[in-house]
C-alpha positions as CSV (number, residue, x, y, z in Angstrom):
1,M,15.3,24.3,-2.5
2,R,12.9,22.1,-4.5
3,S,15.3,19.2,-4.5
4,H,15.2,19.0,-0.7
5,L,11.4,19.0,-0.6
6,I,11.0,15.9,-2.7
7,P,13.2,13.6,-0.6
8,A,11.4,14.9,2.5
9,V,8.0,14.1,1.1
10,I,9.1,10.6,0.1
11,F,10.6,10.1,3.5
12,L,7.3,11.2,5.2
13,A,5.2,9.0,2.9
14,T,7.4,6.0,3.7
15,L,7.3,6.8,7.4
16,N,3.5,7.0,7.3
17,Q,3.2,3.7,5.4
18,A,5.5,2.0,7.9
19,A,3.5,3.3,10.9
20,L,0.3,2.1,9.4
21,A,1.4,-1.3,8.3
22,L,-1.2,-3.8,9.5
23,E,-0.3,-7.1,11.0
24,D,-2.1,-10.2,9.6
25,T,-3.9,-10.5,12.9
26,E,-5.3,-7.0,12.4
27,R,-6.4,-7.8,8.8
28,T,-8.2,-10.9,10.2
29,A,-9.8,-8.8,12.9
30,I,-11.1,-6.4,10.4
31,R,-12.6,-9.1,8.2
32,D,-14.1,-10.7,11.3
33,I,-15.9,-7.5,12.3
34,I,-17.4,-7.1,8.9
35,A,-18.5,-10.8,8.8
36,N,-19.9,-10.5,12.3
37,Q,-22.0,-7.5,11.3
38,W,-23.3,-9.5,8.3
39,D,-24.3,-12.3,10.6
40,A,-26.1,-9.8,12.8
41,F,-27.9,-8.4,9.7
42,K,-28.9,-11.9,8.6
43,S,-30.6,-12.6,11.9
44,D,-32.0,-9.0,12.1
45,D,-30.1,-8.5,15.3
46,A,-30.0,-4.7,15.3
47,E,-28.2,-4.3,18.6
48,R,-25.4,-6.6,17.6
49,A,-25.1,-5.1,14.1
50,F,-25.0,-1.6,15.6
51,S,-22.2,-2.7,18.1
52,Y,-19.8,-3.1,15.2
53,A,-20.2,0.5,14.1
54,S,-17.7,3.2,15.2
55,P,-18.6,5.7,17.9
56,A,-19.2,8.4,15.3
57,I,-21.6,6.2,13.3
58,R,-23.4,5.3,16.5
59,Q,-23.7,8.9,17.4
60,I,-25.1,9.8,13.9
61,F,-27.8,7.2,14.0
62,G,-28.5,7.3,17.8
63,D,-30.0,3.8,18.1
64,A,-29.8,0.4,16.6
65,N,-33.3,0.4,15.0
66,T,-32.6,3.7,13.1
67,F,-29.2,2.2,12.0
68,M,-30.9,-1.0,10.7
69,A,-33.6,0.9,8.8
70,M,-30.8,2.9,7.0
71,V,-28.9,-0.3,6.2
72,R,-32.1,-2.1,4.9
73,S,-33.1,0.9,2.7
74,G,-29.7,2.1,1.4
75,Y,-27.2,-0.8,1.7
76,S,-29.1,-3.9,0.6
77,P,-26.0,-5.5,-1.1
78,V,-24.3,-5.7,2.3
79,Y,-27.5,-6.2,4.3
80,H,-27.8,-9.7,2.9
81,P,-24.6,-10.2,0.8
82,H,-24.2,-13.2,-1.4
83,D,-20.9,-14.8,-2.2
84,P,-18.7,-12.2,-0.4
85,Q,-15.1,-12.2,-1.6
86,F,-12.7,-10.2,0.6
87,G,-10.1,-8.2,-1.4
88,P,-7.1,-6.2,-0.2
89,V,-7.0,-3.8,2.7
90,T,-5.8,-0.4,1.5
91,E,-3.9,1.4,4.1
92,S,-3.9,5.2,4.3
93,V,-3.3,8.0,6.8
94,A,-7.0,8.3,7.5
95,S,-7.9,4.7,8.1
96,P,-7.6,1.2,6.5
97,T,-10.2,0.3,3.9
98,Q,-11.3,-3.3,3.4
99,S,-12.6,-4.1,-0.1
100,V,-15.2,-6.8,-0.4
101,T,-17.0,-7.9,-3.6
102,V,-20.6,-9.1,-3.1
103,L,-23.6,-10.0,-5.1
104,D,-27.0,-8.5,-4.3
105,E,-30.2,-10.5,-4.4
106,D,-30.6,-9.8,-8.1
107,G,-27.1,-11.1,-8.9
108,N,-25.6,-7.6,-9.5
109,V,-21.9,-7.3,-8.5
110,W,-20.9,-4.6,-6.0
111,T,-17.7,-3.6,-4.3
112,A,-18.1,-2.5,-0.7
113,L,-15.4,-0.4,0.7
114,Y,-15.4,-0.6,4.4
115,S,-13.5,2.2,6.3
116,M,-12.3,0.9,9.6
117,E,-11.4,2.7,12.8
118,K,-9.1,1.3,15.5
119,Q,-10.4,1.9,19.0
120,A,-8.4,2.8,22.1
121,D,-8.7,-0.8,23.3
122,G,-7.2,-2.1,20.0
123,S,-10.4,-3.4,18.6
124,W,-11.7,-2.4,15.1
125,R,-15.1,-0.8,14.3
126,I,-16.7,0.1,10.9
127,S,-16.6,3.8,10.3
128,G,-18.3,3.8,6.9
129,C,-19.2,1.7,3.9
130,R,-19.2,2.9,0.3
131,L,-20.9,0.8,-2.3
132,I,-19.8,0.8,-6.0
133,R,-21.9,-1.1,-8.5
134,S,-19.9,-2.9,-11.1
135,P,-20.9,-2.1,-14.7
136,S,-23.2,-4.7,-16.2
137,A,-21.6,-7.2,-18.6
């Protein structure tokens, strides 16, 4: 019985990956959403920055000013990123994750992992951002 389970798991994993394969246009759209939010941060345009957040994030923070206060205090490497370098998009069952390497204002290297959520209209929104600081050299 075990021998039948392994091929089924491999088949399902392959099927899930095929269903989640992103087109180049979608990868570009994801990068554009992130870059547009950075532009909004740069000009302190809270409403525009908040518009790139997923509905769940918007519900959690309630309004643009609360969202911007959170970003300023807890996400400074992406609030004003320096020298952003987009890495690969990791595709999973939950959501695609865009990796971006950025420098903060002190020159520290960070990896920002942006979880993305596709909306009913086909557009993408940011559903989370996890920051990982690179070890000092």
